[in-house]
mmCIF file as gemmi writes it, N, C-alpha and C atoms, coordinates in Angstrom:
data_model
loop_
_atom_site.group_PDB
_atom_site.id
_atom_site.type_symbol
_atom_site.label_atom_id
_atom_site.label_alt_id
_atom_site.label_comp_id
_atom_site.label_asym_id
_atom_site.label_entity_id
_atom_site.label_seq_id
_atom_site.pdbx_PDB_ins_code
_atom_site.Cartn_x
_atom_site.Cartn_y
_atom_site.Cartn_z
_atom_site.occupancy
_atom_site.B_iso_or_equiv
_atom_site.pdbx_formal_charge
_atom_site.auth_seq_id
_atom_site.auth_asym_id
_atom_site.pdbx_PDB_model_num
ATOM 1 N N . MET Axp A 1 ? 77.993 56.624 94.087 1 0 ? 1 A 1
ATOM 2 C CA . MET Axp A 1 ? 78.742 57.853 93.936 1 0 ? 1 A 1
ATOM 3 C C . MET Axp A 1 ? 78.975 58.49 95.306 1 0 ? 1 A 1
ATOM 4 N N . THR Axp A 2 ? 80.154 59.03 95.462 1 0 ? 2 A 1
ATOM 5 C CA . THR Axp A 2 ? 80.441 59.724 96.713 1 0 ? 2 A 1
ATOM 6 C C . THR Axp A 2 ? 80.142 61.203 96.553 1 0 ? 2 A 1
ATOM 7 N N . LYS Axp A 3 ? 79.629 61.753 97.609 1 0 ? 3 A 1
ATOM 8 C CA . LYS Axp A 3 ? 79.292 63.18 97.612 1 0 ? 3 A 1
ATOM 9 C C . LYS Axp A 3 ? 80.574 63.988 97.843 1 0 ? 3 A 1
ATOM 10 N N . PRO Axp A 4 ? 80.838 65.022 97.036 1 0 ? 4 A 1
ATOM 11 C CA . PRO Axp A 4 ? 82.041 65.83 97.26 1 0 ? 4 A 1
ATOM 12 C C . PRO Axp A 4 ? 81.955 66.566 98.594 1 0 ? 4 A 1
ATOM 13 N N . GLN Axp A 5 ? 83.08 66.663 99.266 1 0 ? 5 A 1
ATOM 14 C CA . GLN Axp A 5 ? 83.1 67.317 100.569 1 0 ? 5 A 1
ATOM 15 C C . GLN Axp A 5 ? 83.025 68.831 100.391 1 0 ? 5 A 1
ATOM 16 N N . ALA Axp A 6 ? 82.244 69.437 101.245 1 0 ? 6 A 1
ATOM 17 C CA . ALA Axp A 6 ? 82.11 70.894 101.216 1 0 ? 6 A 1
ATOM 18 C C . ALA Axp A 6 ? 83.005 71.488 102.292 1 0 ? 6 A 1
ATOM 19 N N . GLY Axp A 7 ? 83.445 72.704 102.055 1 0 ? 7 A 1
ATOM 20 C CA . GLY Axp A 7 ? 84.26 73.383 103.058 1 0 ? 7 A 1
ATOM 21 C C . GLY Axp A 7 ? 85.488 74.01 102.435 1 0 ? 7 A 1
ATOM 22 N N . PHE Axp A 8 ? 86.316 74.546 103.292 1 0 ? 8 A 1
ATOM 23 C CA . PHE Axp A 8 ? 87.519 75.236 102.847 1 0 ? 8 A 1
ATOM 24 C C . PHE Axp A 8 ? 88.747 74.406 103.194 1 0 ? 8 A 1
ATOM 25 N N . THR Axp A 9 ? 89.776 74.558 102.395 1 0 ? 9 A 1
ATOM 26 C CA . THR Axp A 9 ? 91.031 73.88 102.701 1 0 ? 9 A 1
ATOM 27 C C . THR Axp A 9 ? 91.783 74.69 103.748 1 0 ? 9 A 1
ATOM 28 N N . LEU Axp A 10 ? 92.767 74.066 104.347 1 0 ? 10 A 1
ATOM 29 C CA . LEU Axp A 10 ? 93.573 74.744 105.357 1 0 ? 10 A 1
ATOM 30 C C . LEU Axp A 10 ? 94.294 75.945 104.751 1 0 ? 10 A 1
ATOM 31 N N . LEU Axp A 11 ? 94.786 75.806 103.542 1 0 ? 11 A 1
ATOM 32 C CA . LEU Axp A 11 ? 95.484 76.911 102.88 1 0 ? 11 A 1
ATOM 33 C C . LEU Axp A 11 ? 94.55 78.097 102.662 1 0 ? 11 A 1
ATOM 34 N N . GLU Axp A 12 ? 93.326 77.842 102.254 1 0 ? 12 A 1
ATOM 35 C CA . GLU Axp A 12 ? 92.361 78.93 102.059 1 0 ? 12 A 1
ATOM 36 C C . GLU Axp A 12 ? 92.065 79.65 103.375 1 0 ? 12 A 1
ATOM 37 N N . LEU Axp A 13 ? 91.941 78.902 104.446 1 0 ? 13 A 1
ATOM 38 C CA . LEU Axp A 13 ? 91.689 79.512 105.754 1 0 ? 13 A 1
ATOM 39 C C . LEU Axp A 13 ? 92.875 80.346 106.22 1 0 ? 13 A 1
ATOM 40 N N . VAL Axp A 14 ? 94.089 79.852 106.016 1 0 ? 14 A 1
ATOM 41 C CA . VAL Axp A 14 ? 95.283 80.603 106.418 1 0 ? 14 A 1
ATOM 42 C C . VAL Axp A 14 ? 95.381 81.897 105.626 1 0 ? 14 A 1
ATOM 43 N N . ILE Axp A 15 ? 95.112 81.84 104.332 1 0 ? 15 A 1
ATOM 44 C CA . ILE Axp A 15 ? 95.158 83.042 103.496 1 0 ? 15 A 1
ATOM 45 C C . ILE Axp A 15 ? 94.094 84.044 103.945 1 0 ? 15 A 1
ATOM 46 N N . ALA Axp A 16 ? 92.888 83.579 104.23 1 0 ? 16 A 1
ATOM 47 C CA . ALA Axp A 16 ? 91.816 84.473 104.679 1 0 ? 16 A 1
ATOM 48 C C . ALA Axp A 16 ? 92.176 85.126 106.013 1 0 ? 16 A 1
ATOM 49 N N . ILE Axp A 17 ? 92.731 84.357 106.929 1 0 ? 17 A 1
ATOM 50 C CA . ILE Axp A 17 ? 93.125 84.914 108.228 1 0 ? 17 A 1
ATOM 51 C C . ILE Axp A 17 ? 94.232 85.941 108.048 1 0 ? 17 A 1
ATOM 52 N N . ALA Axp A 18 ? 95.179 85.668 107.163 1 0 ? 18 A 1
ATOM 53 C CA . ALA Axp A 18 ? 96.269 86.617 106.915 1 0 ? 18 A 1
ATOM 54 C C . ALA Axp A 18 ? 95.736 87.919 106.331 1 0 ? 18 A 1
ATOM 55 N N . ILE Axp A 19 ? 94.795 87.828 105.417 1 0 ? 19 A 1
ATOM 56 C CA . ILE Axp A 19 ? 94.209 89.032 104.815 1 0 ? 19 A 1
ATOM 57 C C . ILE Axp A 19 ? 93.475 89.848 105.874 1 0 ? 19 A 1
ATOM 58 N N . PHE Axp A 20 ? 92.676 89.185 106.707 1 0 ? 20 A 1
ATOM 59 C CA . PHE Axp A 20 ? 91.957 89.901 107.762 1 0 ? 20 A 1
ATOM 60 C C . PHE Axp A 20 ? 92.921 90.521 108.769 1 0 ? 20 A 1
ATOM 61 N N . ALA Axp A 21 ? 94.021 89.838 109.054 1 0 ? 21 A 1
ATOM 62 C CA . ALA Axp A 21 ? 95.016 90.391 109.981 1 0 ? 21 A 1
ATOM 63 C C . ALA Axp A 21 ? 95.652 91.645 109.39 1 0 ? 21 A 1
ATOM 64 N N . LEU Axp A 22 ? 95.985 91.617 108.106 1 0 ? 22 A 1
ATOM 65 C CA . LEU Axp A 22 ? 96.565 92.797 107.459 1 0 ? 22 A 1
ATOM 66 C C . LEU Axp A 22 ? 95.58 93.962 107.448 1 0 ? 22 A 1
ATOM 67 N N . LEU Axp A 23 ? 94.324 93.679 107.174 1 0 ? 23 A 1
ATOM 68 C CA . LEU Axp A 23 ? 93.308 94.734 107.2 1 0 ? 23 A 1
ATOM 69 C C . LEU Axp A 23 ? 93.151 95.301 108.611 1 0 ? 23 A 1
ATOM 70 N N . GLY Axp A 24 ? 93.191 94.436 109.601 1 0 ? 24 A 1
ATOM 71 C CA . GLY Axp A 24 ? 93.086 94.892 110.985 1 0 ? 24 A 1
ATOM 72 C C . GLY Axp A 24 ? 94.247 95.789 111.381 1 0 ? 24 A 1
ATOM 73 N N . VAL Axp A 25 ? 95.455 95.411 110.99 1 0 ? 25 A 1
ATOM 74 C CA . VAL Axp A 25 ? 96.631 96.232 111.305 1 0 ? 25 A 1
ATOM 75 C C . VAL Axp A 25 ? 96.548 97.572 110.589 1 0 ? 25 A 1
ATOM 76 N N . ALA Axp A 26 ? 96.114 97.561 109.327 1 0 ? 26 A 1
ATOM 77 C CA . ALA Axp A 26 ? 95.991 98.813 108.572 1 0 ? 26 A 1
ATOM 78 C C . ALA Axp A 26 ? 94.963 99.736 109.221 1 0 ? 26 A 1
ATOM 79 N N . CYS Axp A 27 ? 93.833 99.186 109.635 1 0 ? 27 A 1
ATOM 80 C CA . CYS Axp A 27 ? 92.805 100.004 110.3 1 0 ? 27 A 1
ATOM 81 C C . CYS Axp A 27 ? 93.309 100.533 111.634 1 0 ? 27 A 1
ATOM 82 N N . TRP Axp A 28 ? 94.044 99.713 112.379 1 0 ? 28 A 1
ATOM 83 C CA . TRP Axp A 28 ? 94.579 100.147 113.662 1 0 ? 28 A 1
ATOM 84 C C . TRP Axp A 28 ? 95.564 101.295 113.479 1 0 ? 28 A 1
ATOM 85 N N . ARG Axp A 29 ? 96.435 101.186 112.468 1 0 ? 29 A 1
ATOM 86 C CA . ARG Axp A 29 ? 97.408 102.26 112.22 1 0 ? 29 A 1
ATOM 87 C C . ARG Axp A 29 ? 96.7 103.547 111.812 1 0 ? 29 A 1
ATOM 88 N N . LEU Axp A 30 ? 95.674 103.431 110.987 1 0 ? 30 A 1
ATOM 89 C CA . LEU Axp A 30 ? 94.918 104.607 110.566 1 0 ? 30 A 1
ATOM 90 C C . LEU Axp A 30 ? 94.241 105.261 111.772 1 0 ? 30 A 1
ATOM 91 N N . PHE Axp A 31 ? 93.599 104.466 112.594 1 0 ? 31 A 1
ATOM 92 C CA . PHE Axp A 31 ? 92.913 104.977 113.78 1 0 ? 31 A 1
ATOM 93 C C . PHE Axp A 31 ? 93.908 105.608 114.748 1 0 ? 31 A 1
ATOM 94 N N . ASP Axp A 32 ? 95.065 104.981 114.919 1 0 ? 32 A 1
ATOM 95 C CA . ASP Axp A 32 ? 96.096 105.525 115.8 1 0 ? 32 A 1
ATOM 96 C C . ASP Axp A 32 ? 96.597 106.867 115.276 1 0 ? 32 A 1
ATOM 97 N N . GLY Axp A 33 ? 96.75 106.992 113.972 1 0 ? 33 A 1
ATOM 98 C CA . GLY Axp A 33 ? 97.171 108.26 113.377 1 0 ? 33 A 1
ATOM 99 C C . GLY Axp A 33 ? 96.154 109.36 113.601 1 0 ? 33 A 1
ATOM 100 N N . VAL Axp A 34 ? 94.884 109.018 113.491 1 0 ? 34 A 1
ATOM 101 C CA . VAL Axp A 34 ? 93.824 110 113.728 1 0 ? 34 A 1
ATOM 102 C C . VAL Axp A 34 ? 93.839 110.451 115.187 1 0 ? 34 A 1
ATOM 103 N N . LEU Axp A 35 ? 94.011 109.518 116.103 1 0 ? 35 A 1
ATOM 104 C CA . LEU Axp A 35 ? 94.057 109.873 117.525 1 0 ? 35 A 1
ATOM 105 C C . LEU Axp A 35 ? 95.257 110.759 117.842 1 0 ? 35 A 1
ATOM 106 N N . ARG Axp A 36 ? 96.402 110.456 117.254 1 0 ? 36 A 1
ATOM 107 C CA . ARG Axp A 36 ? 97.592 111.287 117.485 1 0 ? 36 A 1
ATOM 108 C C . ARG Axp A 36 ? 97.383 112.695 116.948 1 0 ? 36 A 1
ATOM 109 N N . ALA Axp A 37 ? 96.787 112.808 115.764 1 0 ? 37 A 1
ATOM 110 C CA . ALA Axp A 37 ? 96.535 114.126 115.185 1 0 ? 37 A 1
ATOM 111 C C . ALA Axp A 37 ? 95.561 114.913 116.054 1 0 ? 37 A 1
ATOM 112 N N . GLU Axp A 38 ? 94.553 114.232 116.592 1 0 ? 38 A 1
ATOM 113 C CA . GLU Axp A 38 ? 93.574 114.904 117.447 1 0 ? 38 A 1
ATOM 114 C C . GLU Axp A 38 ? 94.234 115.4 118.727 1 0 ? 38 A 1
ATOM 115 N N . ARG Axp A 39 ? 95.092 114.568 119.314 1 0 ? 39 A 1
ATOM 116 C CA . ARG Axp A 39 ? 95.798 114.982 120.537 1 0 ? 39 A 1
ATOM 117 C C . ARG Axp A 39 ? 96.704 116.175 120.266 1 0 ? 39 A 1
ATOM 118 N N . SER Axp A 40 ? 97.402 116.131 119.155 1 0 ? 40 A 1
ATOM 119 C CA . SER Axp A 40 ? 98.306 117.228 118.803 1 0 ? 40 A 1
ATOM 120 C C . SER Axp A 40 ? 97.52 118.511 118.566 1 0 ? 40 A 1
ATOM 121 N N . SER Axp A 41 ? 96.404 118.387 117.869 1 0 ? 41 A 1
ATOM 122 C CA . SER Axp A 41 ? 95.562 119.546 117.591 1 0 ? 41 A 1
ATOM 123 C C . SER Axp A 41 ? 94.996 120.123 118.888 1 0 ? 41 A 1
ATOM 124 N N . SER Axp A 42 ? 94.588 119.249 119.781 1 0 ? 42 A 1
ATOM 125 C CA . SER Axp A 42 ? 94.042 119.694 121.059 1 0 ? 42 A 1
ATOM 126 C C . SER Axp A 42 ? 95.107 120.41 121.884 1 0 ? 42 A 1
ATOM 127 N N . ALA Axp A 43 ? 96.315 119.877 121.899 1 0 ? 43 A 1
ATOM 128 C CA . ALA Axp A 43 ? 97.403 120.511 122.648 1 0 ? 43 A 1
ATOM 129 C C . ALA Axp A 43 ? 97.746 121.869 122.039 1 0 ? 43 A 1
ATOM 130 N N . HIS Axp A 44 ? 97.749 121.95 120.724 1 0 ? 44 A 1
ATOM 131 C CA . HIS Axp A 44 ? 98.044 123.212 120.046 1 0 ? 44 A 1
ATOM 132 C C . HIS Axp A 44 ? 96.954 124.242 120.354 1 0 ? 44 A 1
ATOM 133 N N . GLU Axp A 45 ? 95.713 123.796 120.369 1 0 ? 45 A 1
ATOM 134 C CA . GLU Axp A 45 ? 94.595 124.691 120.686 1 0 ? 45 A 1
ATOM 135 C C . GLU Axp A 45 ? 94.72 125.22 122.116 1 0 ? 45 A 1
ATOM 136 N N . GLN Axp A 46 ? 95.091 124.349 123.042 1 0 ? 46 A 1
ATOM 137 C CA . GLN Axp A 46 ? 95.273 124.769 124.438 1 0 ? 46 A 1
ATOM 138 C C . GLN Axp A 46 ? 96.364 125.836 124.541 1 0 ? 46 A 1
ATOM 139 N N . THR Axp A 47 ? 97.447 125.643 123.804 1 0 ? 47 A 1
ATOM 140 C CA . THR Axp A 47 ? 98.545 126.618 123.818 1 0 ? 47 A 1
ATOM 141 C C . THR Axp A 47 ? 98.081 127.959 123.28 1 0 ? 47 A 1
ATOM 142 N N . LEU Axp A 48 ? 97.342 127.925 122.175 1 0 ? 48 A 1
ATOM 143 C CA . LEU Axp A 48 ? 96.846 129.171 121.592 1 0 ? 48 A 1
ATOM 144 C C . LEU Axp A 48 ? 95.87 129.88 122.527 1 0 ? 48 A 1
ATOM 145 N N . ARG Axp A 49 ? 95.018 129.122 123.189 1 0 ? 49 A 1
ATOM 146 C CA . ARG Axp A 49 ? 94.071 129.736 124.132 1 0 ? 49 A 1
ATOM 147 C C . ARG Axp A 49 ? 94.815 130.373 125.306 1 0 ? 49 A 1
ATOM 148 N N . GLY Axp A 50 ? 95.913 129.763 125.719 1 0 ? 50 A 1
ATOM 149 C CA . GLY Axp A 50 ? 96.697 130.318 126.812 1 0 ? 50 A 1
ATOM 150 C C . GLY Axp A 50 ? 97.39 131.615 126.429 1 0 ? 50 A 1
ATOM 151 N N . LEU Axp A 51 ? 97.671 131.793 125.159 1 0 ? 51 A 1
ATOM 152 C CA . LEU Axp A 51 ? 98.348 133.005 124.699 1 0 ? 51 A 1
ATOM 153 C C . LEU Axp A 51 ? 97.39 134.181 124.519 1 0 ? 51 A 1
ATOM 154 N N . GLN Axp A 52 ? 96.108 133.91 124.437 1 0 ? 52 A 1
ATOM 155 C CA . GLN Axp A 52 ? 95.139 134.986 124.166 1 0 ? 52 A 1
ATOM 156 C C . GLN Axp A 52 ? 94.89 135.845 125.368 1 0 ? 52 A 1
């Protein structure tokens, strides 16, 4: 009897890499949005402090 081969097929690996890439892009966009909001908030705070 031959032992069945263990491991993943090429298609499974490509799908897994694609999923991780999509998750990475989504996290990057979320993080970038948070940074932009923080910069905007900081600039707005500076303007308000200058008016006081």
